[in-house]
KOLRORO-71594 format. One record per atom (N, C-alpha, C): atom name; x, y, z. Coordinates in pm, 1 decimal, decimal comma. Atoms other than C-alpha are relative to their C-alpha. Example, Ala and Ser with C-alpha at 12.3 -4.5 7.8 and 13.67 -1.06 7.14 Angstrom:
BEGIN
REC  atom         u         v         w
REC     N      89,0    -119,0       0,0
REC    CA    1230,0    -450,0     780,0
REC     C      90,0     120,0       0,0
REC     N     -82,0    -119,0      -6,0
REC    CA    1367,0    -106,0     714,0
REC     C     -77,0     109,0      73,0
//
This chain:
BEGIN
REC  atom         u         v         w
REC     N      21,5     -31,2     130,6
REC    CA   -3591,3    -164,2   -6078,1
REC     C    -121,0      44,3     -73,2
REC     N     130,9     -62,9      62,3
REC    CA   -3804,2      50,3   -6312,5
REC     C     -75,7     -77,4     -80,7
REC     N      71,4     102,1      29,9
REC    CA   -4090,3    -111,6   -6408,3
REC     C      18,0     -23,9    -208,3
REC     N      -8,4     -14,1     169,2
REC    CA   -4042,3     -24,0   -6816,8
REC     C     146,0     -87,8     -41,4
REC     N    -130,8     100,3      14,2
REC    CA   -3688,8    -212,6   -6764,9
REC     C      -7,5    -140,2      25,5
REC     N      -1,2     104,0     -36,1
REC    CA   -3805,3    -495,3   -6624,2
REC     C    -143,2     -75,3     -56,7
REC     N     120,5      66,1      59,1
REC    CA   -4155,9    -572,1   -6783,4
REC     C     -25,1      43,5    -147,7
REC     N      26,3     -10,4     142,6
REC    CA   -4237,6    -596,3   -7160,8
REC     C    -154,7      25,2     -13,8
REC     N     141,6     -30,3     -12,7
REC    CA   -4556,6    -410,8   -7208,4
REC     C     -65,5     -74,8    -131,8
REC     N     110,8       0,6     101,3
REC    CA   -4857,9    -466,9   -7427,6
REC     C      -4,2     116,1     -70,7
REC     N      16,6    -148,7      61,5
REC    CA   -4827,1    -218,8   -7695,4
REC     C     -62,8      28,4    -140,3
REC     N      45,9     -37,0     104,1
REC    CA   -5016,6     -72,7   -7949,6
REC     C      49,6     105,6     -61,0
REC     N       1,6    -101,4      35,3
REC    CA   -4921,9     178,6   -8206,6
REC     C     -93,7      48,0     -94,3
REC     N      71,6     -55,5      78,5
REC    CA   -5137,9     402,1   -8395,2
REC     C      59,0      90,7     -74,0
REC     N     -71,3     -91,4      88,0
REC    CA   -5074,0     678,8   -8651,3
REC     C      55,6     110,3      64,2
REC     N     -37,0    -109,6     -79,9
REC    CA   -5065,6     922,8   -8370,6
REC     C      53,1     -12,4     149,7
REC     N     -35,9      64,8    -116,5
REC    CA   -4983,5     726,6   -8053,9
REC     C      39,3    -112,4      21,2
REC     N     -72,7     136,5     -44,1
REC    CA   -4812,6     460,1   -7869,6
REC     C     -63,3     -15,7     109,2
REC     N      51,3      22,0    -120,7
REC    CA   -5009,0     301,5   -7623,1
REC     C      38,7    -130,7      82,8
REC     N     -62,9     125,4     -69,0
REC    CA   -4826,1      49,4   -7367,6
REC     C     -58,8     -13,1     142,3
REC     N      45,2      21,0    -148,6
REC    CA   -4978,0    -126,8   -7056,9
REC     C     112,9    -116,4      57,9
REC     N     -84,9      60,1    -103,8
REC    CA   -4774,3    -295,8   -6807,7
REC     C     -89,0     -91,5     114,3
REC     N      92,1      73,8    -115,6
REC    CA   -4996,6    -561,0   -6614,2
REC     C      58,4     -11,2     121,3
REC     N     -43,5      19,6    -136,9
REC    CA   -4760,7    -641,3   -6357,7
REC     C       4,2     132,0      87,9
REC     N     -50,8    -126,0     -64,4
REC    CA   -4672,1    -278,5   -6272,9
REC     C    -142,1      89,8       8,1
REC     N     104,5     -66,0       0,6
REC    CA   -5041,0    -178,4   -6324,4
REC     C      20,1     167,6     -32,4
REC     N     -30,8    -142,0      65,5
REC    CA   -4937,5     128,7   -6547,2
REC     C     -55,2      -0,5    -163,8
REC     N      46,8     -33,9     142,7
REC    CA   -5077,9     252,0   -6880,9
REC     C      53,3     152,1      -9,2
REC     N     -53,8    -106,3      80,9
REC    CA   -4866,3     479,4   -7100,0
REC     C     -37,3      25,7    -139,4
REC     N       5,0     -28,6     179,2
REC    CA   -4930,8     690,5   -7408,5
REC     C      69,1     102,0     -16,7
REC     N     -97,9     -74,7      47,6
REC    CA   -4693,4     842,8   -7596,0
REC     C     -65,5      96,0    -122,2
REC     N      24,6     -69,8     117,7
REC    CA   -4747,4    1096,0   -7870,8
REC     C      92,6     -75,7     -96,2
REC     N     -59,2      45,9      99,0
REC    CA   -4590,4     995,1   -8206,5
REC     C     144,4      35,2      16,3
REC     N    -147,0     -24,9      11,8
REC    CA   -4200,4     952,5   -8247,5
REC     C      14,8     127,6     -91,6
REC     N     -40,8     -81,9      86,4
REC    CA   -4007,5    1236,7   -8398,7
REC     C     153,4       1,7     -11,1
REC     N    -164,2      -2,3     -35,4
REC    CA   -3659,3    1310,9   -8521,7
REC     C      47,5     140,5      58,5
REC     N     -60,6    -104,8     -41,6
REC    CA   -3452,8    1542,1   -8369,0
REC     C      71,5      73,7     -88,0
REC     N     -89,0     -63,4      81,9
REC    CA   -3222,6    1799,1   -8485,4
REC     C     106,6     -63,3     -91,1
REC     N     -98,8      83,0      60,5
REC    CA   -2957,2    1549,3   -8560,7
REC     C     -56,2    -118,8     -59,9
REC     N      56,3     137,4      74,4
REC    CA   -3189,3    1285,0   -8693,8
REC     C     -46,1    -109,0      45,4
REC     N      22,5      98,7     -78,6
REC    CA   -3226,7    1063,7   -8415,0
REC     C    -147,1     -25,9      37,2
REC     N     137,2      24,4     -53,9
REC    CA   -3559,8     913,2   -8358,8
REC     C     -29,5       1,6     123,7
REC     N      77,0     -26,6    -137,8
REC    CA   -3724,3    1022,1   -8032,1
REC     C    -143,8     -10,5      27,8
REC     N     137,5      54,6     -33,3
REC    CA   -4028,2     900,3   -7841,2
REC     C     -62,3     163,1      30,5
REC     N      59,1    -114,3     -52,7
REC    CA   -4287,6    1166,0   -7805,7
REC     C     -28,8      29,7     146,2
REC     N      41,3     -21,2    -176,4
REC    CA   -4410,4    1302,8   -7473,0
REC     C     -99,4    -101,1      49,0
REC     N      86,2     109,2     -62,4
REC    CA   -4562,9    1058,1   -7237,6
REC     C     -86,9      60,5      99,5
REC     N      71,4      24,7    -117,1
REC    CA   -4833,7    1043,5   -6993,9
REC     C     -29,1    -163,1      50,4
REC     N       1,1     112,4     -66,9
REC    CA   -4854,1     761,3   -6741,0
REC     C    -132,3      10,8     112,2
REC     N      84,3      28,4     -78,2
REC    CA   -5145,0     630,3   -6576,6
REC     C      24,9     -90,5     104,3
REC     N     -40,3      86,4     -85,1
REC    CA   -5056,2     478,5   -6228,2
REC     C    -164,6     -69,3      57,3
REC     N     114,8      61,8     -43,7
REC    CA   -5376,4     202,3   -6180,3
REC     C      -0,3       2,3     131,6
REC     N      -7,6      25,7    -174,3
REC    CA   -5280,2     129,5   -5810,9
REC     C     -41,7     107,0      57,9
REC     N      42,9    -107,8     -70,5
REC    CA   -5296,4     492,0   -5712,2
REC     C    -148,9      64,3     -11,4
REC     N     122,7     -48,0      64,5
REC    CA   -5636,9     543,6   -5928,0
REC     C     -91,0     -83,6     114,2
REC     N     110,2      58,4     -61,6
REC    CA   -5789,8     280,0   -5703,3
REC     C      22,6      26,2     120,4
REC     N       4,2     -27,0    -118,0
REC    CA   -5687,8     411,4   -5397,6
REC     C     -80,1     171,1       5,7
REC     N      67,1    -136,7      12,1
REC    CA   -5925,1     720,0   -5515,1
REC     C    -137,1     -53,2      96,7
REC     N     165,5      14,3     -96,1
REC    CA   -6283,2     781,9   -5334,0
REC     C     -59,6     -55,4    -146,4
REC     N     102,1      71,6      97,9
REC    CA   -6600,2     645,9   -5474,4
REC     C     -14,1      92,7    -112,5
REC     N      71,3     -55,0      94,2
REC    CA   -6701,3     937,6   -5661,6
REC     C     124,4      23,3    -117,1
REC     N     -96,3       6,8     105,4
REC    CA   -6349,2     970,8   -5857,1
REC     C      25,5    -146,3     -73,2
REC     N      -6,4     131,3      50,7
REC    CA   -6363,0     601,8   -5931,9
REC     C    -102,4     -17,2     -83,4
REC     N     110,4     -11,3      77,0
REC    CA   -6712,5     639,8   -6070,4
REC     C      33,0      62,1    -133,6
REC     N     -39,5    -113,6     136,6
REC    CA   -6601,5     923,4   -6322,8
REC     C     127,2     -94,4     -91,0
REC     N     -96,1      86,9      83,2
REC    CA   -6293,2     691,5   -6409,2
REC     C     -48,0    -127,4     -64,8
REC     N      54,8     146,1      48,1
REC    CA   -6500,7     389,9   -6459,8
REC     C     -99,7      49,5    -123,0
REC     N      84,6      -2,6     108,5
REC    CA   -6742,8     582,9   -6682,4
REC     C      86,0      53,5    -132,3
REC     N    -125,6     -62,3     117,6
REC    CA   -6421,7     740,7   -6898,6
REC     C      12,3    -115,8     -74,1
REC     N     -48,2     104,4      69,0
REC    CA   -6307,3     406,6   -6964,8
REC     C    -135,1     -90,1     -88,1
REC     N      96,7      38,2      47,8
REC    CA   -6656,2     263,9   -7023,1
REC     C     -25,1      64,4    -164,2
REC     N      25,1     -66,0     134,3
REC    CA   -6723,7     518,6   -7284,1
REC     C     127,9     -17,2    -122,2
REC     N    -114,2      66,1     107,6
REC    CA   -6362,1     442,3   -7448,9
REC     C     -22,7    -143,4     -68,0
REC     N      37,7     150,4      59,2
REC    CA   -6461,6      74,8   -7470,9
REC     C     -97,6     -18,7     -92,7
REC     N     123,2       1,5     116,4
REC    CA   -6797,1     137,8   -7637,4
REC     C      55,1      63,0    -128,0
REC     N     -75,2     -64,9     112,5
REC    CA   -6602,1     365,4   -7877,1
REC     C      80,2    -124,7     -58,0
REC     N     -91,3      89,6      71,9
REC    CA   -6367,4      86,6   -7948,3
REC     C     -98,1    -120,9     -42,2
REC     N      82,6      95,5      35,6
REC    CA   -6665,0    -186,2   -7993,5
REC     C     -83,3      40,3    -121,0
REC     N      68,4     -41,4     130,5
REC    CA   -6837,3      29,3   -8230,8
REC     C      89,4      -3,3    -116,8
REC     N    -108,5      15,3      79,5
REC    CA   -6556,0      63,9   -8410,0
REC     C      69,1    -144,5     -82,6
REC     N     -23,5     152,0      29,5
REC    CA   -6475,8    -304,8   -8414,4
REC     C    -132,5     -62,0     -86,3
REC     N     136,0      37,2      98,2
REC    CA   -6855,5    -357,8   -8548,6
REC     C     -14,1      38,3    -135,0
REC     N       6,7     -96,6     164,6
REC    CA   -6806,1    -109,4   -8843,8
REC     C     107,5     -72,2     -67,5
REC     N    -112,2      62,5      63,0
REC    CA   -6476,6    -312,9   -8930,9
REC     C     -80,6    -144,6     -14,7
REC     N      44,7     142,6      17,9
REC    CA   -6656,5    -655,8   -8886,3
REC     C     -39,7     -41,8    -153,9
REC     N      38,8      34,0     119,9
REC    CA   -6807,4    -628,3   -9208,2
REC     C      78,7      14,9    -115,6
REC     N     -64,6     -41,8      87,3
REC    CA   -6517,1    -506,4   -9392,1
REC     C     108,2    -106,2     -20,3
REC     N    -126,2     111,7       8,1
REC    CA   -6230,7    -756,5   -9563,9
REC     C      91,1      29,1      87,9
REC     N    -112,0     -11,5     -71,1
REC    CA   -5932,5    -822,3   -9339,9
REC     C     -24,3      92,9     134,4
REC     N      12,9     -61,1    -111,5
REC    CA   -6091,7    -671,5   -9032,5
REC     C      44,9     -38,2     115,6
REC     N    -109,1      23,9    -110,5
REC    CA   -5900,0    -665,9   -8733,3
REC     C    -107,8     -52,0     152,5
REC     N      80,3      38,8    -110,1
REC    CA   -6043,6    -859,6   -8409,9
REC     C     116,9     -28,8     102,3
REC     N    -102,2     -10,5    -118,0
REC    CA   -5889,9    -826,5   -8057,8
REC     C     -14,4    -164,0      58,1
REC     N      15,1     125,8     -65,2
REC    CA   -5815,0   -1181,0   -7909,9
REC     C      23,4      20,9     162,4
REC     N      -6,9     -45,8    -141,2
REC    CA   -5923,7   -1136,6   -7543,8
REC     C     130,3     -40,2     113,8
REC     N    -105,7      46,2     -96,0
REC    CA   -5643,2   -1353,8   -7377,0
REC     C     131,3      93,7      14,8
REC     N    -113,3     -25,9      -2,2
REC    CA   -5359,5   -1187,0   -7508,1
REC     C       1,5     150,2      -6,0
REC     N      -6,1    -126,3      57,9
REC    CA   -5475,3    -822,1   -7635,2
REC     C      67,0      -7,4    -165,0
REC     N     -60,0     -16,9     124,7
REC    CA   -5305,0    -909,7   -7974,8
REC     C    -112,9     -18,0    -110,5
REC     N     103,3     -29,2     101,0
REC    CA   -5471,2    -849,1   -8297,0
REC     C      43,0    -121,4    -108,6
REC     N     -18,9      51,7     106,6
REC    CA   -5523,6   -1079,6   -8584,9
REC     C    -110,8      34,3    -121,1
REC     N     106,9     -31,7     121,0
REC    CA   -5678,2   -1042,3   -8942,9
REC     C     -76,4    -104,7      -2,4
REC     N      95,4      81,0       7,3
REC    CA   -5980,6   -1224,4   -8989,0
REC     C     -28,4     -24,4    -168,1
//
């Protein structure tokens, strides 16, 4: 069975992307925003998927570079969350589930 048919992802929808993480399958997928085709049907945008298990089989140099990329992403998110913490109704991540709640 295909992982996206057997596992419900943790999903985040932004104004331009849909991010889906499948923890059991160790896959991270990022989609461009949806669009309407010529017949008016809503279709998902193009997708790229990161196979985390394959990444973990990489050499030390590539793993270090990947770690650097992810640390940079997390740092950017942390800075944004800090800037929102002073704003009314700021969103905070709940570590256990990845869900978001308004404070």
